C-alpha positions in Angstrom: -14.5 114.9 -7.4 -13.9 113.3 -10.6 -14.3 116.7 -12.7 -11.6 118.6 -10.4 -8.5 116.6 -11.7 -7.0 116.1 -15.2 -6.0 112.4 -14.4 -9.5 111.4 -13.1 -11.3 112.9 -16.0 -8.9 111.1 -18.5 -9.4 107.9 -16.8 -13.3 108.2 -16.6 -13.8 109.2 -20.3 -11.2 106.8 -21.3 -12.9 104.0 -19.9 -16.3 105.2 -21.1 -15.0 105.0 -24.6 -13.6 101.6 -24.2 -16.9 100.5 -22.8 -18.7 101.9 -25.9 -16.2 100.2 -28.2 -16.8 96.9 -26.3 -20.4 97.4 -26.8 -20.3 98.1 -30.5 -18.4 95.0 -30.9 -20.8 93.2 -28.8 -23.8 94.4 -31.0 -22.1 93.7 -34.4 -21.0 89.9 -33.1 -24.6 89.2 -32.0 -26.4 90.2 -35.2 -27.1 86.5 -35.9 -29.2 86.2 -32.9 -32.9 87.4 -32.0 -33.0 91.3 -31.9 -33.3 91.2 -28.0 -29.8 89.5 -27.5 -27.8 92.0 -28.9 -29.8 94.8 -27.0 -29.5 93.1 -23.7 -25.8 92.3 -24.3 -25.1 95.8 -25.4 -27.0 97.4 -22.6 -25.3 95.2 -19.9 -22.1 96.1 -21.5 -22.6 99.6 -21.3 -24.0 99.5 -17.6 -20.9 97.6 -16.6 -18.5 100.2 -18.3 -20.2 103.1 -16.9 -19.7 101.7 -13.4 -16.1 100.8 -14.2 -15.6 104.2 -15.3 -17.1 105.8 -12.3 -14.9 103.5 -10.2 -11.7 104.4 -12.0 -12.6 108.1 -12.0 -13.2 108.2 -8.3 -10.0 106.1 -7.4 -7.9 108.4 -9.6 -9.3 111.4 -8.2 -9.1 110.5 -4.6 -5.2 109.4 -5.3 -4.6 112.8 -7.1 -6.4 114.5 -4.0 -4.2 112.9 -1.6 -0.9 113.5 -3.8 -1.6 117.1 -3.5 -2.4 117.2 0.2 0.9 115.5 0.8 2.6 118.6 -0.4 1.1 120.3 2.6 0.9 117.7 5.3 4.1 115.8 4.5 6.6 118.0 2.6 5.0 121.1 4.5 5.2 123.2 1.4 2.3 125.1 1.5 3.2 127.1 -1.7 3.6 124.0 -3.8 0.1 122.7 -2.4 -1.7 126.0 -3.2 -0.1 126.3 -6.7 -1.5 122.7 -7.5 -4.8 122.9 -5.4 -6.1 126.4 -5.9 -8.2 125.7 -8.8 -9.7 122.5 -7.3 -12.8 123.8 -5.4 -14.1 125.7 -8.3 -14.1 122.3 -10.4 -15.9 120.3 -7.5 -19.5 119.1 -7.7 -21.7 118.9 -4.8 -21.9 121.4 -1.8 -20.0 119.2 0.7 -17.1 118.3 -1.8 -16.9 122.2 -2.5 -16.9 123.0 1.4 -14.4 120.3 2.2 -11.9 121.2 -0.6 -12.2 124.9 0.4 -11.2 124.0 3.9 -8.1 122.2 2.6 -7.2 125.1 0.5 -7.6 127.3 3.5 -5.3 125.1 5.5 -2.7 125.9 2.8 -2.8 129.5 2.8 -2.9 129.5 6.6 0.3 127.4 6.7 1.7 129.9 4.0 0.9 132.7 6.6 -1.8 134.2 4.3 -4.7 133.9 7.2 -6.8 136.7 5.4 -7.3 134.4 2.3 -7.9 131.5 4.3 -10.6 133.2 6.2 -12.3 134.3 3.1 -12.4 130.7 1.8 -14.5 129.6 5.0 -18.1 130.9 4.1 -21.5 129.5 4.1 -20.7 125.8 5.3 -23.6 123.4 4.3 -26.4 124.0 6.6 -27.2 120.1 7.2 -23.4 119.3 7.8 -22.3 119.8 11.5 -18.9 118.4 10.8 -18.1 120.9 8.0 -19.7 123.7 10.3 -17.5 122.8 13.0 -14.3 122.4 11.0 -15.0 126.1 9.6 -15.7 127.5 12.9 -12.6 126.0 14.5 -10.4 127.0 11.7 -11.6 130.7 11.8 -10.9 130.6 15.4 -7.4 129.6 14.9 -6.7 131.8 12.0 -8.2 134.9 13.9 -6.0 134.1 16.6 -2.9 134.0 14.4 -3.8 137.5 13.4 -4.2 138.0 17.0 -8.0 139.4 16.4 -9.2 138.2 19.7 -12.7 139.3 19.6 -13.4 137.5 16.3 -11.7 134.4 17.5 -13.9 134.4 20.6 -16.9 134.8 18.4 -15.6 131.9 16.5 -15.1 129.9 19.5 -18.6 130.7 20.8 -20.0 129.6 17.5 -17.8 126.1 17.7 -19.1 125.6 21.1 -22.8 125.5 20.0 -22.0 123.2 17.4 -20.1 120.9 19.9 -23.2 121.1 21.9 -25.4 120.0 19.0 -23.2 116.9 18.5 -22.8 115.6 22.1 -25.9 113.1 22.0 -25.8 111.8 18.3 -22.3 112.5 17.2 -20.1 111.9 20.0 -16.9 111.2 18.2 -17.4 114.6 16.2 -18.0 116.5 19.5 -14.7 114.9 20.8 -12.5 116.0 17.8 -14.0 119.4 17.8 -13.6 119.7 21.6 -9.7 119.0 20.9 -9.7 121.8 18.5 -11.6 124.4 20.8 -9.2 123.4 23.7 -6.3 124.3 21.6 -7.7 127.7 20.6 -8.7 128.4 24.3 -5.2 128.1 25.3 -4.1 130.3 22.3 -6.6 133.0 23.3 -5.6 132.8 27.1 -2.1 133.2 25.8 -2.9 136.4 24.0 -5.1 137.9 26.8 -2.8 137.4 29.4 -4.5 134.5 31.1 -3.1 131.4 32.7 -2.5 128.5 30.1 -2.5 124.8 31.0 0.8 123.9 29.3 0.6 120.5 30.6 -2.7 120.1 28.6 -0.9 121.3 25.5 1.9 118.7 25.8 -0.5 116.0 26.3 -2.5 117.2 23.2 1.1 117.4 21.2 1.8 113.9 22.1 -1.8 112.8 20.7 -1.7 114.8 17.6 -1.7 112.9 14.4 -0.9 115.7 11.7 2.2 117.7 11.4 0.4 121.1 11.2 -1.4 120.3 14.4 1.9 119.6 16.1 3.2 122.8 14.9 0.3 124.8 15.9 0.5 123.5 19.4 4.2 124.1 19.6 3.7 127.8 18.7 1.2 128.3 21.4 3.7 126.7 23.8 6.6 128.9 22.5 4.2 131.9 22.7 3.5 131.0 26.3 7.0 130.4 27.3 8.3 133.7 25.7 5.3 135.6 27.7 6.1 134.0 30.8 9.9 134.5 30.6 10.5 130.6 30.5 13.8 130.9 28.5 14.7 127.3 28.4 11.2 126.2 27.3 11.0 128.8 24.8 14.4 127.7 23.4 12.9 123.9 23.2 9.8 124.8 21.3 11.4 127.5 19.0 14.1 124.7 18.2 11.2 122.3 17.3 9.5 124.7 15.0 12.9 125.5 13.2 13.9 121.9 12.8 10.2 120.5 11.9 8.4 123.5 10.5 9.5 122.8 6.6 8.4 125.9 4.5 5.4 126.8 6.8 4.9 130.0 8.5 5.7 128.3 11.8 9.4 128.2 10.8 9.3 131.5 9.8 7.7 132.7 13.0 10.4 130.7 14.9 13.3 132.1 12.8 11.9 135.5 13.8 12.4 134.8 17.5 15.8 135.3 19.1 
């Protein structure tokens, strides 16, 4: 992750340079001792400096990653997030880090309403990482539903169901989290296909949701269902929430386009 952000690279290489400078000073100071003394002291100094550089680089990278994600999840400004984050996945090292950063960027494009780009980012998740596979399948289902492509959404949900089954015995917490996402998308699919939607379940999920974007997604499905079923009071309530709390996301734009 260090290589993905300018601040973390500066911190990492700056700390390395400092440790090399200290090591050189230690070597020069210990010349009056037997040769093994400056060698050991220098090696230890460089080892400690390398560890400190890695620690500083990772801390700065995590801080920068969190700062950029704040544009999306706290400020609800997906365009600002995309501008700052779009180059990050290509700079990441490691299959899992690359995959996770692509999922973050996909969330940004989806929140901006560019679902096609979001879908294109979610390809080839790590074969040995069920969490990322499940996340990709769930998000692809949600993005296809936003495009009202019910066939591809159903296929993604079937893939997600298989991943949930694979997680039940050894990764119960992961299975539970993925099940919540699956349930939301099932309700969304039901709304689009004219089937019964359990709005009480959605209201419960809304109350439990910990992220702004998830709450907005749930409210959109509730609003869609109310509009479909002719419940004007409920539709007005849900649309009002989306307009008030949607920030600069597609959810507010969608609500504004409804009368």
